[in-house]
C-alpha angles and dihedrals in degrees: 000000000000139000119208123195119201115194124189142163110223117218089208130072110227125196117223097258094049091047093052091049092052092046095046091050091051093045093050100037101037114018109028107106094000111164114248094010113111097183146332133211121206109210126182138161108214092196096056103023090234115144136187133183121200116203126188112201133183091240144002090242093058092044092052090046090059099047098062129158086261090055090052091053090047091050093050093049094046098044102025095236141077122261121228109213126203124183124203133181108236110206095170138018128187115214110191093181090062094031087233143127114216118207126198 
């Protein structure tokens, strides 16, 4: 399993309602049901414009296959800023909602 952190500094100031609309659209149109992606968190600080997305993938290979150079160009054009990408091996995840520990 793999966790990917995407950090970015937005050049725009979003209000809460606009931000939720953008995130819901992305969640429903891009990430819902995506093969190999277990879950994604959309994180954003309205005061500072700093954002972070946290992705949990089934493997590092599949995570790296998604975040291509083309994806980085797409992200920069869409959001007006560069994404900083960090990859981590995820040997264990605790899921309290399911009362489960998931091992790689």
